[in-house]
C-alpha positions, 0 to 999 in steps of 0.5 A: 608742555602741558597740552603735549603731555595731556594728549600722550595721555589721551585726554584730549579734551584737556589737550585742546583747551590747554593748546588754545590757551597757549595759542590765545595766550601768545601767537608768536610762540616758538612753537606755534606750528607745534600748537597748531597742529596739535589743535588740529589732531585734537580737533579731529579726536573730538570730532570737531571736524571744522575746527580741525580745518580751521586751524589746519588753514591757519597753520598753512597760512603762517608756515606757508608751504612747509611740510606741517600744512600738508601733513594737517590737510592730508590727516584731515583728509585721511579721517574725514573724506567722503566721496561727493565731498572730497576728491582726489585731486585734494589729495594730490594737491597736498602731496605737492605742497610741502617743503620738508627739510633735508634731515627730516625728508625720510621720515615726513615722506613716508608719513604723507604717503600713507596719509594720502593713501588713507585718503584715497581708500576713503574716497573709493580708490583702493589702487591708489591707495595700494600704490601709496602704501607701496611707495611708503614702504619702499621709501620708510625709515626703518626705525620709525614706528609711526609708519606702522600706526599711520599704515593701520589707518590706511589699511583700515580705511581699505577694510583691512582690519585683521591687518589693521590690528596686526600693524597696531600689535606691532606698533605698540610693542615698540611704543608701549606709551602709545596704547591710550592714544591707539586705544581712545583714538576716533580713527580706530573706534571701529576696532573696538570689538575687533577680538585681536584689538580687544586682547592686544590693546584695550585689555592691557 
């Protein structure tokens, strides 16, 4: 709970420490999957990409074929994928793995597709990225604000900064509590000098 609180306040180092302590204290916590996923996220925010990969591998090992493992793998690729190091096959492999509970499917599937779009964009496949953005739009749950922030990640990877900022502004209109997270997130670092980002995100 402390880790979740720190993460919501964009205190990523503190969130990471609290999550590590929770996991080290009891690796069989009821919310172990949540703790491991938060460790992936905090590691990415702190620039510890290898640590993020390690925690994701642990999550995939302990919760085999569950969508959380695919989500963390795609998130890592969406944030860090590089031509020559990663491949489109890794993106497709992650998309093929998840087992999603029926009640979550209409939320999780489009989120995974947008993460895939960002990964394809980073790898230099803009046509595939646009195709997955369209697919997510067709399948998306209308009330899910996370789709706006995830599409912003994909649009930024496509170097569409104005569109990314516009999506983030819409995201924050429905989720004002996410402002610190957007302003401080590593993934949106390139936008910190964008006039609209400054006006609508960092100065409010």
